[in-house]
Phi, psi and omega in degrees: 000128178250111184274353181276137178288153178289153179300325179294317179295320178294319178298317178296320179298317179296320178295316180296317178297318178297316179295323178295320178293322177296315179298318178296320178297319178294318180297316180295321180295323182256022183298320179293319179296322180280355181063027176293131182099350177227032178280159173301134183104345174280127185257140181214123175236143177213157179209199180287107176080010178212155173205146178233130180233121180239103185276067183294313181297316179295319180297318178295319179295314180296319179297316179297314180297316179295323178297315179296313182297313181293324177293325179290319186270333186250014181293128179250132181256000000 
C-alpha cells in the first residue's frame, strides 16, 4: 500500500485550491456590486450599541449556486 499521493494528483489539487481562492477573492472584491449581504431575506436589527445581521437570502443563494456548480463538476456516473 502506497499512502503517498501521486505528483499529478497533488498538482491538480493545488491548482483547484488556487482557482477556488481566486474565485473567492473576486466574489469578495465585488460583493458590494453584487449586493451580497443586502438581498431580500437578509435580516438586520440594530439598536444602541448592538446590531444583529442574519444573511438568510445570501446564504440560500450561495448554497444554491455551490450545489449546482459542485453537481456539475463532481457528478459521478
